[in-house]
C-alpha positions, 0 to 999 in steps of 0.5 A, spaced: 791 404 489 791 398 494 784 395 495 782 396 502 779 389 505 772 390 509 771 384 513 764 383 516 764 384 524 765 377 525 771 376 520 776 380 523 782 383 519 787 377 523 785 372 528 791 373 533 793 367 537 798 371 541 802 378 540 807 381 544 812 387 542 816 382 538 812 377 534 805 375 533 802 369 531 796 369 527 791 363 524 790 365 517 784 363 514 783 359 507 783 363 501 787 369 504 794 370 501 800 370 505 804 375 502 801 380 496 801 378 489 804 382 483 798 384 481 795 390 485 788 386 485 792 381 490 795 386 495 790 383 500 794 378 505 797 377 511 803 381 510 798 387 508 794 386 514 799 385 519 801 393 519 793 395 520 793 391 526 800 392 529 801 399 526 809 399 529 810 393 525 816 394 519 820 390 514 818 384 511 814 381 517 813 374 514 818 369 517 814 363 513 808 362 508 802 358 507 799 356 501 793 361 499 788 355 500 791 353 507 789 355 513 792 355 520 798 358 524 803 363 522 808 367 526 810 374 524 816 378 526 814 385 528 821 388 526 827 387 521 831 384 527 826 379 529 824 377 522 831 375 521 831 371 528 825 367 526 827 366 519 834 363 522 830 358 526 826 356 520 832 355 516 835 351 521 829 347 521 828 348 529 821 350 528 816 344 529 809 344 526 804 339 524 798 340 519 791 336 519 788 334 513 783 330 510 785 325 504 780 323 498 781 315 499 783 310 504 790 311 505 794 304 506 798 304 512 797 307 519 804 311 519 810 313 515 815 317 512 815 320 505 821 322 501 820 325 494 824 329 490 820 334 486 821 341 483 817 347 479 813 345 473 816 351 469 811 350 463 805 349 468 806 354 474 805 353 480 805 346 479 810 341 482 812 335 479 816 329 481 823 329 478 828 324 481 834 328 477 833 335 478 828 335 484 829 337 491 827 332 496 822 333 501 821 329 507 814 328 511 812 324 517 805 322 517 800 318 521 792 316 520 788 319 526 781 317 523 778 313 517 771 315 515 766 314 509 762 319 505 757 319 500 762 320 495 767 315 498 772 313 503 776 319 506 782 319 511 784 324 516 791 325 517 796 329 521 803 331 517 809 333 520 814 336 514 821 336 516 823 340 510 819 346 507 818 345 499 813 348 495 806 344 496 810 339 499 804 336 503 799 336 497 804 333 492 806 328 498 799 326 499 797 326 491 803 322 488 803 315 487 810 314 490 807 318 496 800 316 499 796 316 493 790 320 496 790 327 494 788 332 499 780 333 499 779 340 495 785 340 492 785 344 485 792 343 483 793 335 485 786 333 486 779 334 485 777 341 487 769 339 487 771 334 493 770 339 498 768 346 499 776 348 500 783 345 501 782 341 507 789 342 510 790 346 516 797 348 520 795 346 526 801 347 531 807 351 531 813 351 536 819 355 536 823 359 541 821 366 542 827 370 538 828 375 544 827 371 551 829 364 548 823 361 551 820 355 548 813 357 545 807 352 542 801 354 539 795 350 537 789 352 532 783 348 532 782 344 525 776 348 522 773 342 518 
């Protein structure tokens, strides 16, 4: 039997930014899975909660995913046909999105583009590793929006725009020496999890075309850190 999450009154099942008969855009909190894990104890997720908020929703629902510790905007299709139409937009790379993050350290430069090939480390899942031969290239543009000091040292606030959608792309591009060389604060895979109470990575904006009307839509979720 699946566990039944019981959020507190000030913590709804889903923060719904927009909804109609075809789609819903939600602001996923850090710590919530996008889709269920294989273990029954990992059932609680955006995919698991959507039908409880939208009882007519059927099918796979998720057009894309966010890492469990990442917060921010996700669009879901409320029927199989809409799900497929959204997935086609993501596969064609016509969806635009950006992320805000706080990095540990003082990033060199003010803006740029990162292109790094990486792949799954099969001996240390789900960790991704740089691999010039067998890796798939991830491309990210970035710009600095703030530099500040903390008692633990310098921090840099950046905005990322991923042009590809590789697993852990922004986390790898931040931390790797051939990227920015400054891991995202709170990253338990590529940095030091004690540098923040959570992974400081947030999916801030999301732009796509409505799968029924074709209308261009843009959504923004304020960064919670």
